[in-house]
C-alpha positions, 0 to 999 in steps of 0.5 A: 768746675775745677777753680784754677787759682791757686795753681795759676798764682804758682804760675805767675811767681814761676814767672817772677823767677823767670824774671828775676833770673834773666835779671841777674844774667843781665846784670851780673853780664853789666858787672862784669863786662861780659857782652852778649853772645859771650857765655865764659869770661868770668864765673859768677857769670857762668854760674848766672847763665846755668842757674838760667838754663837749668830754671828755664828747662826745670820749668818746661817740665813743670808747668804741664805736670803741675797744670795736668794735675791741677785739671785731673787731680787737685787745684789745691793739692796742685798748688801746695806742691808748686808752692814747694816747688818755687820754693825749691827752685829759688833755693836752688838758684840761691844755692848755686850763685853761692856754690855751684857744689850747693845746688843738689839740695835744692835739685832734689827737692823740686824733683821730687815734686815735680816726680809727685805732680807727674804721676799724680798727673798721669794716676788722674788721667788715667782714671778719667779714662776708666 
């Protein structure tokens, strides 16, 4: 039986990240008086909304890759890679919120981790058929 405790812990961390990012949008909307459904009106709010959208989009790709890697390769390695992805996405949130031009390096790190997880998961699934 597989040990999924570590990837589950990373998944909980991702949920916390999503909650914090969503809360940040609400906090900044209130501070700058940008009422929903408006998406524009203050650059700080606009960056927060983009960060939230980008984080959700990235999470939708990351979680299946994390769990497929955990199931077909290694739960421990999926969690280690997932921790790097989670740290990179937290870095991305902070960098983008400060200045959109700073988002590049953490984006690259998170996408590299996603690529490793995806390729590893594909290799594991194919290997399971052989």
